[in-house]
N, C-alpha and C positions, 0 to 999 in steps of 0.2 A: 636943173642938171648939175650945177656946181655942188649943191648940197648933197645930191646922190653920190657924186664922186667922192666927196669928203667922207661920207659915211662908209663907203666901201673901203677907202684907204685906211680909215681908222679901224675898221673891223679886221682888215688884212694884217695890220701892224700888231693888233692885239693877239691874233691867232699865232703869228710868227713868234711873238714873245713867249706865249704860253707853251708853244710846241718845243722850245729849246729846253726848258726845265720847269718843273713844278715846285713852287716855293710854299712851304707851310711853316707855321709858327708853333713852337712848343714852349710855352712859358715865355722866357726872355731869350731863348736860343732859336736861331733860324736854322732850319734843317733843309738841305737841298737833296732832293731825291730824283734820280733820272733812271729810266728803264735800262739805259746802256750800262749803268753801274752793275746791275745784276747780270746782264748778259756777259760781261767781261770778268765775272768771278768775284765781285765785291761781296762783302758780308751783307746778307739780306735778312738778318734776324728781325729787325724792326718791321720790314715789309711782311714777313711771315706772321709776326705777332698780330699785325693789323688784319691780315687775311683771315686768321683763325678767329679773332675777336668778332669780325663782321659776320661770321657764320656760326657763332656759338660753339666753336670746337676747341676752345682753350681748356675747358674743364676735362673733357675726355682725353685731350692730348697730355695734360698733366698726369692724369691717372695711368695712361699707358706707359709714359716714360718712367714713372715711379714703380709700376709693376715690373718693368724690364729690369730696373736696377735691383729691386728686391729679388727677382728671379735669379739673376746672375749670382747674387750673394748666396742664395739658398743652394744653388748648384755647387758652388765652391765648398760650402760647409758640408754638404752631403758627400761630396767626393773625398774630402779630407777625413770625414768620419768613417767612411767605408774602407779606408786604407790606413788605419791608425798604426798598423804594424810596420808600415814603410816610411812614415813621416817622422820628422824630428822636431826639435824646438823651433827651428827657423820656419818650417812649413806651418806650424801651429800659429806662430806670430803673424805670418802672412794671411792665414785664413781669418784671424781675428781682425786684422786691419781691413781686409776686404769687407767683412761683415759690417764694421763700423762705418766705413766710408760709403758703402752702398746704401746703408741705412740713412746716412746724412743726405745723400743725393735724393733718395726717395722722399724724405721729409721736406726737402726744399721744393720738390715738384708737387707735393700735396698741400702746400700752403695756399691760402686764398689769393695771394698776390702772384701774378705771372712773373717768373724769374727775369732779372735784368740780363742784359747781354753778357756782362762780365761773369755773372753767376753761371750762365749756360756754358760759356767757354771754359770756366773752371771745372764744371762737371765733365766736359769732354776731355780735358787734360787728365783729370783725376782718373776717369774711367780707363783711358788708354794706358796710363802708368800701372793701374791695378791689374789689367789683363796681362800686360807684359811681365809684371812681377810674379803673378800666379803661374803663368806658363813656364817661365825660365826656372822657377824654384821647384817645380815638380820633379821628383826623383825619376819618374818614368818619362822619357822623352816622347813616347807615343801618346801618352795622355796629355803631355804638354802641347804637342802639335794639334791634338784634338781640341784643346782649349783655345788655340789661336783662331778658331772659327768665330769666337766672340768678337773678334775685331770687325766682323761685319756690322755689329751694332754701332760701334763708334764710327765706322765708315759711313753708314747711313745717316747717323746723327750729324756728322761734319758736313756732308753734302746738303742735307735737307734743312738744317737749322743755320748753317754759317756759310762757309765758302770753300773754294778749292784750295786756298792756302792752308786752311786747317786740315783738309784731307791729306795734303802732303805731309803734315806733321804726323797724322795717324799712320799713314803708310810707311813713313820712316821708322817709327817704332815697331810696326809690324814686320818690316824687313829685317831689322836687327834681331827680333825675337825668332823669326824663322831661320835665320842663319845660325844662331846659337843652338837651337834645337836640332836642326839638320846636321850640324857638325857632331852633335852627340849621338845621333841616330845612324849616321852613315857608316860607322864602324860595325854596327849590328846588321843593318840591311839598307844598303845605299838606294835600292830601287824604291823601297818604302819611303825613305827620306825624300827623294826627288819627287815622287808622285804626290806625297802629302803636301809638300811645299807648293807644288804647282796647283793642286786642287784648291788650297786656301787662297792663293793669289788670284786665281781665276774667279772664285766665288766673290771676292771683294770687288773685283773689277765689275762683275755683273751687277752687284748691289749698287755700286756707285753710279753706273750707267742708268739703272732703273730709277734711282732717286733723282738724277739729273733730268731724266725724261719727264718725270712727274712734275718737277719744278717748271720746266719749259711749258708744259701744258697749262699749268696754273697761271704762269706768267703771261701766256698769250690770252688767257681769259680776262685777267685784270692786272695789267702792268702796274707796278707800284708807284709809278709817277702819276697815276690817276687817282690815288687815294691819299687821304690824310693819315699818316702812319699810326697815330695813337688810337683814333676811333674807328679807322677802317671805312670811313664814309667818303664819298666822292669829294674832290676838291672843286674849286670854282669852274675850271675848264670842263671837267667831266660832268659836273652838275648841269652846266649850260648845254652840253652836247646831249645829255640824256633827256633834258626837258624838250630840246628841239625835236628829238626823236618822238617823244611823247605827243607833241603837238601834231607832228606830221602823220602819225600812225593811227590816230583816233578817228572813228567814224563820226561825221558831223551830226548824224541823226541820234547817236547814242550819247555822246558827251559834248556838251555845248559850252562849257565854261572852264577856263583855266584858273586854278586856285594856286596862289603863291603865298606862303606864310613865312615871315621873317621872325625867328625865335631868338630872343636875347635873354640870357639868364640874369635875373636881378641879383645884385650884391655878390657877384662871383668873385670880385676882387677881395671882398671881405672874407670869403671862404678860403681863398688862397693865402691871405694874410694870417688866418688862424690855423689852418691845417698844412700850409706849405704847398709847394708845387706838386708833391705826390698826391695830396688830398684833392687838389684841383684837377689833376689828371684822372683820378678815379671818378670824380663827378662828371667830367666830360664824357668818359667812356660809358658810364651808367646812363646818362641822359640820352646819348646817342642810341643805346640799346633800347631804352624805353620808347623813343620815337619810332624805331623800327617796329616795335610791337603794337604801337598805337595806330599807325597809318595803314592803308591798304597795301597789298603786295605790289601793285603797279605804281605806287607813289615813288617819287624821287626825293631822297634826302641828301643834303650836302652840309659840310662843316667848313666854314670860311675862316673863322678866327676862334680865339679861346672860348668865348661865351656865346657865339652866334651860330645858329643852324638855320637852314632853309628847307622848306618842304614844298613840293609842287605836286599837284594832282589834277585830274580832270573830273568834273561833276556834271550831272544832268540838270542840276538846279543851281541857281546863282549864289545861294546862301550857304557858306561853309561853316556856319557857327557851331554845329555839333562837333565837327572835327577840331576846331580851335579850342572848344571847351574841354574836349578829351585831352588835348595836348597840355593845356593849363593844369588839368587835374593830375595827369601822370607825372608831370614835373614836380608839382607841389607835394605829391605823396612819396617822392623819392626819399631815401634815408639821409640825404644831405641837406634837407630842409631848405630847398631853394624854391623860388618862384620865377616866373618868366613874364616878359612883356612881349606881346605879339602884334605884328603889323600884318594884316590879312588883306589881300587884294583878290578880287574876283572879276574876271573880264571875259567877254564872249570869245569863244575859241575860233569861230569862223574867220574874223578879220585878220587873225594872226598868221594864217597859213600861207599867205602870199607875201609876207614881210621877212626881213632879215631877223632870224630868231634871236641871235645874240644881242642885237641892238634893242629889240623889244624886251628881252629879259633884263638887260641893263636898266631900262626905264622902269620896269615893274619892280625890280629889286630896290631901286632908289625910292619909289613910291612906298613900297612896303617898309623900308627902313625908316623913312620919315614918320610913317604911321606908328611904327614900333617906338620911336623916341617920344611921340605924343603919349602913348600908353605908359611909358616909363616915367615921364614927367608927372603923370597923374597919380603916381604911387606904385606902379607895377602890379603884377599879378592880374593883368587884364589885357584886353585886346582892343585894337582899333580896326574896324572893318571898312574897306572902301569897295563899293560895288560899281563896276563898269566905269573906272576913271577914264578921262580923256587922255589918249596916248599920242604924243607928238610923233612917234616913230611909226604909227599905223596910219597910212594914208587912206582918205575917204572912208574912214570907219563909220559904220552906220550907228546912230545913237541908239542906245539900249533903253528899254522902258523902265529900267531899274535905276533910280538915282543913287549917287554916292551917299553913304551913311557912315556914321560913327557908332560903334557899340562897345560896351565894356562888359567884362565878366569877372 
């Protein structure tokens, strides 16, 4: 009885600690991420980056943003070219600057690397200033007011990619632009001036609300405190919860064994020493993506530290050697020339269902980690497989007919 109470108290303490905040490590810098930060309007660029990376949406997002920037530049150039008799040197200079700046933004988003947060913020500021300059420099205030509809782009960008603080910046610039143009137009037609300003303002509010609603829906699906920001993979708490769900939801007749694989990248510190933190981050993201493509759709993948990943799945057979060999092969074939050491644990699923899942997983992860270190000491690029190890956290576990074994690949 005292032992059971001690286990429950330890599990309760660990859950309370993890529920307060999720801590992940990026290189030598510790990053604290909490769901409340997004809910209260904090910058969520890192979280969105991870969300898109986890769903292979970064490439299409980059292309869409680049296409929008190029499209805005094309519209300005076409409008200036169509009204050459009305524009002067100042308007021509503005059009050239818009074309060059929008071209630079498009090239930034077409690069192979996802833009850093400060680069994204610079694009937002630059786009807002360009729209304001184009609209206020137009000799026709009606066309200028029509051009202010482009602020919906920067409004959506500020809400979706960054925070409400940046939205206030965009709306301040938009309000100043609308006041200038309305003042010029009110002498001609005050009704047109008021209705145009009201229409543009309402349209921006609707766009901001729609983007905020989408973010809240996404956030409720995967709060960013549950993922490691760089790779977009579950952190320790979420990995444990997902595996516990996996154990509880499987049919005992169909899936009889829980497979846990601890993956540690060999010589990762050497890679970061040669290519820097940026090169190491690229490798971590690439390996995470390769693992997603290698395992089954129902498998659970977690990222716990710089060079360590965990994979959990349920099998009908006790031997997960084919999966482990595929993981070794996909990591070795990556462009970063890395190998991996694997600690693989296979245990019957039935005895786990009546136990505390987190305590069981703690023990399985410890066993798998020790097996991984054995594979690493033997030279790496291999695995150590343990079939049906004796678990202290599983009471009255029935012995399995499969003995524990070691295997290398």
